[in-house]
Residue frames relative to the residue before (quaternion, step in Angstrom):
aa qw qx qy qz dx dy dz
M 1.0000 0.0000 0.0000 0.0000 0.00 0.00 0.00
A 0.6059 0.5536 -0.3609 0.4430 3.58 1.09 -0.60
D 0.5746 0.5928 -0.3675 0.4283 3.56 1.17 -0.60
E 0.6859 0.4697 -0.2829 0.4784 3.59 0.88 -0.92
F 0.6312 0.5290 -0.3439 0.4511 3.58 1.00 -0.75
A 0.6519 0.5135 -0.3207 0.4566 3.60 0.96 -0.81
K 0.6503 0.5006 -0.3163 0.4759 3.59 0.99 -0.77
G 0.6729 0.4964 -0.2952 0.4622 3.57 0.91 -0.89
F 0.6583 0.4959 -0.3089 0.4746 3.57 0.99 -0.81
G 0.6229 0.5359 -0.3327 0.4627 3.60 1.06 -0.69
I 0.6421 0.5032 -0.3102 0.4882 3.56 1.02 -0.82
L 0.6543 0.5237 -0.3140 0.4461 3.58 0.90 -0.91
V 0.6967 0.4729 -0.2795 0.4613 3.58 0.83 -0.96
T 0.7020 0.4787 -0.2817 0.4456 3.59 0.80 -0.98
A 0.7122 0.4253 -0.2637 0.4923 3.59 0.79 -0.98
G 0.6234 0.5384 -0.3422 0.4521 3.59 1.07 -0.64
L 0.6438 0.5060 -0.3198 0.4766 3.58 1.02 -0.75
A 0.6401 0.5073 -0.3241 0.4773 3.59 1.00 -0.79
W 0.6462 0.5089 -0.3216 0.4691 3.61 0.98 -0.81
M 0.6702 0.4973 -0.3098 0.4556 3.60 0.89 -0.89
T 0.6280 0.5343 -0.3396 0.4527 3.59 1.02 -0.71
L 0.7067 0.4453 -0.2659 0.4813 3.58 0.81 -1.00
A 0.6456 0.5038 -0.3289 0.4704 3.60 1.00 -0.72
G 0.6323 0.5255 -0.3332 0.4616 3.59 1.05 -0.68
W 0.6759 0.4911 -0.2971 0.4623 3.58 1.02 -0.75
Y 0.8225 0.2984 -0.1138 0.4706 3.56 0.81 -1.01
C 0.7893 0.3306 -0.1603 0.4920 3.63 1.06 -0.56
T 0.5857 0.5121 -0.4090 0.4769 3.59 1.07 0.65
P 0.1634 -0.8301 0.5251 0.0923 3.60 0.09 1.24
S 0.7865 -0.0657 0.0482 0.6121 3.60 1.06 -0.70
F 0.5308 -0.6488 0.4440 0.3163 3.52 -1.18 0.50
E 0.6140 0.5320 -0.3559 0.4619 3.59 1.24 -0.13
G 0.7191 0.4312 -0.2390 0.4897 3.58 1.16 -0.52
A 0.7965 -0.2374 0.2183 0.5115 3.53 -1.18 -0.71
Q 0.1160 -0.7840 0.6076 0.0515 3.53 -0.96 0.91
L 0.8356 0.1762 -0.2003 0.4802 3.54 -1.11 0.90
I 0.7880 0.2290 -0.1500 0.5515 3.64 1.06 -0.52
G 0.3989 0.7206 -0.4733 0.3124 3.57 1.23 0.36
E 0.7135 -0.3976 0.3361 0.4689 3.53 -1.33 -0.18
C 0.3585 -0.7494 0.5177 0.2046 3.57 -0.75 1.06
T 0.1275 -0.7806 0.6099 0.0492 3.53 -0.95 0.96
S 0.0159 0.7804 -0.6250 0.0061 3.53 -1.12 0.64
S 0.4960 -0.6709 0.4668 0.2932 3.54 -1.15 0.56
G 0.5989 -0.6291 0.3312 0.3687 3.56 1.26 0.03
T 0.4942 0.6384 -0.4631 0.3658 3.60 1.14 0.22
I 0.6547 -0.5139 0.3792 0.4043 3.54 -1.27 0.30
Y 0.6289 0.5426 -0.3322 0.4469 3.58 1.10 -0.67
D 0.6288 0.5180 -0.3318 0.4756 3.57 1.09 -0.67
A 0.6464 0.5084 -0.3165 0.4728 3.57 0.99 -0.80
M 0.6509 0.5025 -0.3150 0.4740 3.59 1.00 -0.81
A 0.6452 0.5216 -0.3231 0.4553 3.60 1.00 -0.77
L 0.6586 0.4959 -0.3173 0.4687 3.60 0.98 -0.76
I 0.6320 0.5016 -0.3317 0.4887 3.59 1.06 -0.66
L 0.6560 0.5039 -0.3078 0.4701 3.58 0.96 -0.84
K 0.5968 0.5676 -0.3625 0.4363 3.60 1.06 -0.71
D 0.6831 0.4618 -0.2848 0.4888 3.58 0.89 -0.88
A 0.6414 0.5264 -0.3244 0.4542 3.59 1.01 -0.79
F 0.6517 0.5053 -0.3179 0.4679 3.61 0.96 -0.80
F 0.6282 0.5403 -0.3415 0.4436 3.59 0.99 -0.78
W 0.7293 0.4276 -0.2520 0.4709 3.56 0.77 -1.02
F 0.6025 0.5372 -0.3597 0.4681 3.60 1.12 -0.56
A 0.6354 0.5219 -0.3316 0.4625 3.60 1.01 -0.77
V 0.7011 0.4677 -0.2763 0.4619 3.59 0.82 -0.98
L 0.7468 0.4124 -0.2382 0.4642 3.58 0.67 -1.06
G 0.6264 0.5331 -0.3413 0.4549 3.60 1.05 -0.66
F 0.6536 0.5028 -0.3097 0.4734 3.56 0.96 -0.85
L 0.6830 0.4793 -0.2945 0.4659 3.59 0.85 -0.92
T 0.6237 0.5443 -0.3459 0.4416 3.59 1.02 -0.70
F 0.7489 0.4063 -0.2343 0.4681 3.58 0.78 -0.99
V 0.7137 0.4449 -0.2704 0.4687 3.60 1.06 -0.59
M 0.8051 0.2708 -0.1366 0.5098 3.60 1.00 -0.71
V 0.7388 0.4611 -0.2659 0.4133 3.59 0.60 -1.12
I 0.7001 0.4673 -0.2841 0.4591 3.62 0.75 -0.98
P 0.6788 0.4578 -0.3274 0.4716 3.68 0.82 -0.76
M 0.6369 0.5131 -0.3420 0.4627 3.62 1.00 -0.71
Y 0.6339 0.5221 -0.3276 0.4672 3.59 1.02 -0.76
R 0.6749 0.4905 -0.3015 0.4615 3.59 0.91 -0.87
K 0.6473 0.4998 -0.3225 0.4766 3.61 0.99 -0.76
A 0.6534 0.5023 -0.3197 0.4675 3.60 0.97 -0.79
L 0.6486 0.5072 -0.3137 0.4730 3.57 1.00 -0.79
E 0.6430 0.5139 -0.3106 0.4753 3.57 1.03 -0.79
A 0.6642 0.4882 -0.3046 0.4772 3.59 0.95 -0.81
Y 0.6400 0.5246 -0.3239 0.4586 3.58 1.03 -0.74
R 0.6850 0.4827 -0.2870 0.4641 3.59 0.96 -0.83
D 0.6993 0.4673 -0.2707 0.4683 3.60 1.05 -0.67
E 0.5451 0.6282 -0.3958 0.3892 3.58 1.24 -0.27
P 0.4111 -0.7111 0.5008 0.2731 3.63 -0.79 0.91
E 0.5428 -0.6194 0.4587 0.3336 3.53 -1.17 0.60
I 0.4178 -0.6880 0.5377 0.2510 3.54 -1.10 0.75
P 0.3827 -0.7278 0.5084 0.2557 3.62 -0.69 1.01
E 0.4243 -0.7188 0.4990 0.2331 3.54 -1.08 0.76
């Protein structure tokens, strides 16, 4: 189980750092106002549009990747283990 936690935490940290970097560049209009979650501004180039799409992708990859490795995979393995250890019901 520690193996899955390490993978999930690695995904959370790496994708979260990428999200914070892109959000800091594009969604911080001023340092006195909202930071990282403010209104996103772009100059209209294709690279800015790609960065804004990647920002959202990194956010959801961090959240869903972490939850998958920390909750979904261990729950699946425990359920599979419980199913295999359960005795058959005689007919």
